[in-house]
Backbone as JSON Lines, residues from 0, in Angstrom:
{"i":0,"aa":"M","n":[118.28,84.82,114.73],"ca":[117.78,86.42,115.11],"c":[116.41,86.42,114.67]}
{"i":1,"aa":"P","n":[115.56,86.83,114.84],"ca":[113.99,86.88,115.03],"c":[113.91,87.66,113.88]}
{"i":2,"aa":"D","n":[112.89,87.75,113.19],"ca":[112.44,88.11,112.03],"c":[112.39,89.88,112.69]}
{"i":3,"aa":"V","n":[112.3,90.8,112.44],"ca":[112.23,92.09,112.77],"c":[111.46,92.88,111.94]}
{"i":4,"aa":"D","n":[110.63,93.35,111.44],"ca":[109.55,93.79,111.03],"c":[109.17,94.86,111.75]}
{"i":5,"aa":"P","n":[109.35,96.2,111.27],"ca":[108.87,97.68,112.48],"c":[106.98,97.16,111.48]}
{"i":6,"aa":"F","n":[106.46,96.97,110.52],"ca":[104.76,97.45,109.92],"c":[104.47,95.81,110.48]}
{"i":7,"aa":"R","n":[104.77,94.85,110.22],"ca":[104.28,93.54,110.33],"c":[102.81,93.76,112.19]}
{"i":8,"aa":"E","n":[103.51,94.33,112.91],"ca":[102.39,94.96,113.86],"c":[100.8,95.69,113.75]}
{"i":9,"aa":"G","n":[101.86,96.26,113.09],"ca":[101.09,97.03,112.69],"c":[100.13,96.07,110.82]}
{"i":10,"aa":"I","n":[99.74,95.88,110.47],"ca":[99.7,96.18,109.4],"c":[97.87,94.58,110.04]}
{"i":11,"aa":"I","n":[97.95,93.83,111.19],"ca":[97.84,92.55,111.61],"c":[97.05,93.68,111.92]}
{"i":12,"aa":"D","n":[97.48,94.79,113.29],"ca":[95.81,95.75,113.65],"c":[95.1,95.89,112.76]}
{"i":13,"aa":"I","n":[95.77,96.85,111.97],"ca":[94.92,97.06,110.47],"c":[93.77,95.87,110.1]}
{"i":14,"aa":"Q","n":[94.68,95.15,109.9],"ca":[93.32,94.29,108.8],"c":[92.73,93.54,110.08]}
{"i":15,"aa":"N","n":[92.36,93.67,111.93],"ca":[91.36,92.93,112.44],"c":[90.21,94.43,112.95]}
{"i":16,"aa":"D","n":[90.69,95.44,111.84],"ca":[90.53,96.98,112.49],"c":[89.14,96.56,111.04]}
{"i":17,"aa":"H","n":[87.59,96.52,111.79],"ca":[86.47,96.37,110.96],"c":[86.28,98.25,110.67]}
{"i":18,"aa":"A","n":[86.75,99.05,112.07],"ca":[86.43,100.6,111.13],"c":[87.07,100.97,110.26]}
{"i":19,"aa":"A","n":[88.32,100.65,110.38],"ca":[89.95,100.66,109.06],"c":[89.55,100.07,107.47]}
{"i":20,"aa":"K","n":[88.96,98.87,108.06],"ca":[88.0,98.72,107.05],"c":[87.21,99.25,105.89]}
{"i":21,"aa":"M","n":[85.74,99.52,107.01],"ca":[84.66,100.28,106.59],"c":[84.94,101.34,105.86]}
{"i":22,"aa":"E","n":[85.88,102.75,106.85],"ca":[86.62,103.69,105.88],"c":[87.25,103.1,104.46]}
{"i":23,"aa":"F","n":[88.14,101.82,104.44],"ca":[88.65,101.69,103.05],"c":[87.82,101.97,101.76]}
{"i":24,"aa":"E","n":[87.11,100.91,101.84],"ca":[85.67,101.08,101.08],"c":[85.59,102.3,100.99]}
{"i":25,"aa":"V","n":[85.08,103.26,101.38],"ca":[84.27,104.93,100.85],"c":[85.4,105.44,100.86]}
{"i":26,"aa":"K","n":[86.13,105.39,101.19],"ca":[87.65,106.47,100.46],"c":[88.22,106.16,99.77]}
{"i":27,"aa":"T","n":[88.8,107.52,99.1],"ca":[90.17,107.07,97.85],"c":[91.14,107.12,99.35]}
{"i":28,"aa":"L","n":[92.39,105.95,98.18],"ca":[93.47,105.56,98.64],"c":[94.39,106.14,99.41]}
{"i":29,"aa":"E","n":[94.37,107.76,99.28],"ca":[94.94,108.66,99.89],"c":[94.7,109.08,101.14]}
{"i":30,"aa":"N","n":[93.56,109.16,100.76],"ca":[92.1,109.89,102.6],"c":[92.41,109.37,103.3]}
{"i":31,"aa":"F","n":[92.19,108.05,102.51],"ca":[92.33,106.92,103.85],"c":[93.29,106.68,104.21]}
{"i":32,"aa":"W","n":[94.55,106.54,103.84],"ca":[95.59,106.25,104.47],"c":[96.38,107.36,105.12]}
{"i":33,"aa":"A","n":[96.26,109.07,104.74],"ca":[95.32,110.25,105.31],"c":[95.13,110.07,106.52]}
{"i":34,"aa":"S","n":[94.19,109.8,106.96],"ca":[92.98,109.39,108.2],"c":[93.37,108.62,108.86]}
{"i":35,"aa":"Q","n":[94.97,108.27,108.17],"ca":[94.44,106.28,109.21],"c":[95.27,106.95,110.06]}
{"i":36,"aa":"I","n":[96.17,108.68,109.98],"ca":[98.4,108.75,110.27],"c":[98.34,108.63,112.01]}
{"i":37,"aa":"T","n":[97.07,109.24,112.7],"ca":[97.47,108.49,113.66],"c":[97.16,107.52,114.67]}
{"i":38,"aa":"R","n":[96.84,106.54,114.2],"ca":[96.68,105.07,114.4],"c":[97.3,104.37,113.89]}
{"i":39,"aa":"F","n":[97.44,104.99,112.95],"ca":[98.83,103.16,112.41],"c":[99.77,104.73,111.99]}
{"i":40,"aa":"P","n":[100.32,105.37,112.59],"ca":[102.16,106.22,111.95],"c":[102.94,105.46,110.3]}
{"i":41,"aa":"N","n":[103.15,104.52,111.51],"ca":[104.71,103.61,110.2],"c":[103.79,103.69,108.98]}
{"i":42,"aa":"I","n":[102.91,102.97,109.05],"ca":[102.27,102.19,107.53],"c":[101.85,103.19,106.97]}
{"i":43,"aa":"S","n":[100.8,104.14,107.94],"ca":[100.55,105.1,106.97],"c":[101.06,106.52,106.52]}
{"i":44,"aa":"K","n":[102.64,106.96,106.68],"ca":[103.29,107.14,106.29],"c":[104.07,106.66,105.31]}
{"i":45,"aa":"K","n":[104.57,105.04,105.34],"ca":[104.95,104.13,103.9],"c":[104.56,104.61,102.88]}
{"i":46,"aa":"A","n":[102.85,104.53,102.76],"ca":[101.64,103.71,102.46],"c":[101.87,105.37,100.7]}
{"i":47,"aa":"L","n":[101.61,106.9,102.18],"ca":[101.62,108.05,101.6],"c":[102.12,107.98,100.4]}
{"i":48,"aa":"T","n":[103.93,107.64,101.18],"ca":[105.3,108.33,100.64],"c":[105.44,107.32,98.96]}
{"i":49,"aa":"V","n":[104.07,106.49,98.91],"ca":[104.47,105.2,97.39],"c":[103.19,105.91,96.56]}
{"i":50,"aa":"L","n":[102.36,106.37,97.09],"ca":[101.34,106.64,96.83],"c":[100.95,108.04,96.03]}
{"i":51,"aa":"V","n":[101.74,109.23,97.15],"ca":[102.05,110.0,96.85],"c":[102.47,110.82,95.36]}
{"i":52,"aa":"P","n":[103.79,110.11,94.66],"ca":[104.49,109.93,93.71],"c":[103.04,110.27,92.46]}
{"i":53,"aa":"F","n":[102.75,109.18,92.69],"ca":[101.28,108.25,91.54],"c":[99.9,109.83,90.99]}
{"i":54,"aa":"A","n":[99.8,110.6,92.88],"ca":[98.66,111.88,91.96],"c":[99.17,113.06,91.4]}
{"i":55,"aa":"T","n":[100.33,113.07,91.92],"ca":[101.41,114.53,91.45],"c":[100.95,114.38,90.12]}
{"i":56,"aa":"T","n":[101.96,113.21,90.13],"ca":[101.98,112.65,88.4],"c":[100.66,112.63,87.02]}
{"i":57,"aa":"Y","n":[100.03,112.36,88.25],"ca":[98.96,112.62,87.69],"c":[97.59,114.05,87.21]}
{"i":58,"aa":"L","n":[98.04,114.95,88.04],"ca":[98.33,115.86,87.98],"c":[98.71,116.76,87.18]}
{"i":59,"aa":"C","n":[99.69,116.43,86.73],"ca":[100.64,117.02,86.24],"c":[100.53,116.33,84.44]}
{"i":60,"aa":"E","n":[100.0,115.21,84.65],"ca":[99.47,115.54,83.21],"c":[98.4,115.38,83.11]}
{"i":61,"aa":"V","n":[97.74,115.47,83.68],"ca":[96.41,116.38,83.42],"c":[96.08,118.15,83.03]}
{"i":62,"aa":"G","n":[97.1,118.52,83.55],"ca":[97.32,120.05,83.42],"c":[98.12,120.52,81.7]}
{"i":63,"aa":"F","n":[98.95,119.24,81.59],"ca":[99.27,120.03,80.48],"c":[98.33,119.42,79.15]}
{"i":64,"aa":"S","n":[97.6,117.8,79.62],"ca":[96.58,118.11,78.43],"c":[96.1,119.48,78.64]}
{"i":65,"aa":"T","n":[95.65,119.58,79.52],"ca":[94.63,121.23,79.46],"c":[95.68,121.87,78.63]}
{"i":66,"aa":"L","n":[97.36,122.28,79.3],"ca":[97.68,122.69,78.35],"c":[97.39,123.04,76.9]}
{"i":67,"aa":"L","n":[97.73,122.03,76.38],"ca":[97.19,121.46,74.72],"c":[96.34,121.89,74.33]}
{"i":68,"aa":"H","n":[95.54,121.98,75.42],"ca":[94.19,121.28,74.6],"c":[93.7,123.48,74.63]}
{"i":69,"aa":"V","n":[93.7,123.74,75.76],"ca":[93.78,125.69,75.71],"c":[94.41,126.3,74.85]}
{"i":70,"aa":"K","n":[95.72,125.4,74.76],"ca":[96.9,126.44,73.31],"c":[96.6,125.97,71.94]}
{"i":71,"aa":"S","n":[95.61,125.32,71.91],"ca":[94.73,124.82,69.96],"c":[95.07,125.66,69.52]}
{"i":72,"aa":"K","n":[94.99,125.39,67.87],"ca":[95.35,126.3,67.1],"c":[93.58,127.01,66.81]}
{"i":73,"aa":"F","n":[93.3,126.42,67.83],"ca":[91.96,127.11,67.75],"c":[91.26,128.29,68.23]}
{"i":74,"aa":"R","n":[92.77,128.86,69.88],"ca":[93.24,129.25,70.94],"c":[93.83,129.53,71.03]}
{"i":75,"aa":"N","n":[94.59,130.35,70.46],"ca":[95.84,130.41,70.99],"c":[96.72,131.73,71.45]}
{"i":76,"aa":"R","n":[96.21,131.68,72.3],"ca":[96.82,133.56,73.39],"c":[97.26,132.77,73.74]}
{"i":77,"aa":"F","n":[98.27,133.97,74.35],"ca":[99.65,134.04,74.85],"c":[99.83,133.65,76.04]}
{"i":78,"aa":"E","n":[99.04,134.52,76.55],"ca":[98.71,133.85,78.16],"c":[97.14,132.91,79.08]}
{"i":79,"aa":"A","n":[97.08,131.59,79.38],"ca":[96.86,130.85,79.11],"c":[96.33,130.44,81.02]}
{"i":80,"aa":"Q","n":[96.91,131.01,81.42],"ca":[96.4,131.07,82.79],"c":[95.27,131.21,83.19]}
{"i":81,"aa":"H","n":[94.49,132.47,83.01],"ca":[92.91,131.74,83.33],"c":[92.19,131.26,83.1]}
{"i":82,"aa":"D","n":[92.59,130.62,82.05],"ca":[92.38,129.56,80.55],"c":[92.46,128.37,81.53]}
{"i":83,"aa":"M","n":[93.36,127.97,82.2],"ca":[93.79,127.2,83.08],"c":[93.13,127.14,83.91]}
{"i":84,"aa":"R","n":[93.43,128.22,84.58],"ca":[92.26,127.92,86.08],"c":[91.29,126.94,86.4]}
{"i":85,"aa":"I","n":[90.15,127.88,84.87],"ca":[88.94,127.51,84.77],"c":[89.03,125.81,84.49]}
{"i":86,"aa":"A","n":[89.1,124.94,82.99],"ca":[89.49,123.93,82.7],"c":[90.1,123.27,83.81]}
{"i":87,"aa":"L","n":[91.28,123.85,84.84],"ca":[91.59,122.15,86.08],"c":[90.36,122.66,87.27]}
{"i":88,"aa":"S","n":[89.54,123.76,87.58],"ca":[88.43,123.38,88.9],"c":[87.3,122.98,88.73]}
{"i":89,"aa":"K","n":[87.37,122.07,89.77],"ca":[86.48,121.22,89.81],"c":[84.83,121.67,90.18]}
{"i":90,"aa":"M","n":[85.02,123.06,90.48],"ca":[83.52,123.58,90.88],"c":[82.57,124.02,89.59]}
{"i":91,"aa":"E","n":[81.54,123.75,89.38],"ca":[80.54,124.33,88.74],"c":[80.16,125.52,88.49]}
{"i":92,"aa":"P","n":[79.79,125.71,87.55],"ca":[79.67,127.36,87.27],"c":[78.04,127.05,87.12]}
{"i":93,"aa":"R","n":[77.91,128.23,88.24],"ca":[76.4,128.64,88.85],"c":[76.14,129.61,87.37]}
{"i":94,"aa":"I","n":[75.31,128.9,86.52],"ca":[75.17,129.83,84.99],"c":[73.89,130.62,85.06]}
{"i":95,"aa":"P","n":[72.29,130.13,86.03],"ca":[71.95,131.42,86.29],"c":[72.27,132.44,86.92]}
{"i":96,"aa":"D","n":[73.35,132.04,87.48],"ca":[73.13,133.85,88.54],"c":[73.95,134.08,88.11]}
{"i":97,"aa":"V","n":[75.07,133.93,86.79],"ca":[75.22,134.74,86.38],"c":[74.69,135.48,85.35]}
{"i":98,"aa":"I","n":[73.87,134.84,84.73],"ca":[73.29,135.35,83.7],"c":[72.34,136.99,84.13]}
{"i":99,"aa":"A","n":[72.05,136.09,86.15],"ca":[71.15,136.82,86.16],"c":[71.53,138.42,86.72]}
{"i":100,"aa":"K","n":[72.91,137.97,86.77],"ca":[73.47,139.7,87.33],"c":[74.3,140.25,86.26]}
{"i":101,"aa":"K","n":[73.8,139.44,84.16],"ca":[73.94,140.47,83.68],"c":[72.58,141.3,82.67]}
{"i":102,"aa":"Q","n":[73.74,142.1,82.46],"ca":[72.18,143.83,81.85],"c":[71.73,143.2,81.12]}
{"i":103,"aa":"E","n":[70.8,143.52,79.92],"ca":[70.63,142.8,78.76],"c":[70.44,144.19,77.61]}
{"i":104,"aa":"Q","n":[71.21,144.45,76.74],"ca":[71.77,145.04,76.1],"c":[69.96,146.33,75.2]}
{"i":105,"aa":"M","n":[70.23,147.38,75.87],"ca":[69.3,147.41,74.83],"c":[69.29,148.2,73.37]}
{"i":106,"aa":"S","n":[68.35,148.65,73.15],"ca":[68.34,148.35,71.48],"c":[68.47,150.57,71.27]}
{"i":107,"aa":"H","n":[69.22,150.86,69.95],"ca":[68.67,152.65,69.9],"c":[67.48,152.38,69.36]}
């Protein structure tokens, strides 16, 4: 009985695909396999099912660490939702824009 492996042909194809090799060098693993889902559906789906739990576990750990930091003895607020949103955001604040919109406090 011949050795039947549904992934073997796809693995050989992807190993010989120079464009895929170049993409692999510049993208994260998750983004690489997500971008290959139309070209190599079986391998991509299998790779993503293996990789996604690691990414979600990592995000949970980052969120929990952030919560512990926000809810420390120095900042013990009852609701940490807004603080967590700011702490976990990847956006950089535009401090000069925020300052420009604030009105100076007038003296009495």
